[in-house]
C-alpha positions, 0 to 999 in steps of 0.5 A, spaced: 636 306 650 635 306 643 638 310 638 634 315 634 632 313 627 637 316 622 634 320 616 634 317 610 632 323 605 637 329 604 634 336 606 632 340 600 637 345 598 636 353 598 635 353 590 630 347 591 626 350 596 626 357 592 624 353 586 618 349 590 615 356 592 616 359 585 612 353 582 606 354 587 606 362 585 607 362 578 604 359 572 608 354 568 610 359 562 612 364 567 617 359 570 620 358 563 620 365 562 624 366 568 629 361 567 630 363 560 632 370 562 637 367 568 640 363 563 641 369 558 644 373 564 649 367 565 651 366 558 652 374 557 656 374 563 660 368 560 661 372 553 663 378 557 668 374 561 671 371 554 671 378 551 675 381 557 680 375 556 681 376 548 682 383 550 688 381 554 691 376 550 691 381 544 694 387 548 699 382 550 700 380 543 701 387 541 706 389 547 710 383 544 710 379 551 
């Protein structure tokens, strides 16, 4: 009895699969716009986190801690 062959390629991730479907359904410009929008969302979240951290820092400094 022989062992079954080992798969040499990795299965695509869920994100890769979504991107493949996206590329089939949307034109290139729409894909670019969607990715740019998502990048903006992530950047806004990062800035919001930085603002919260700065606010906490200033509050701690004002308290004299």
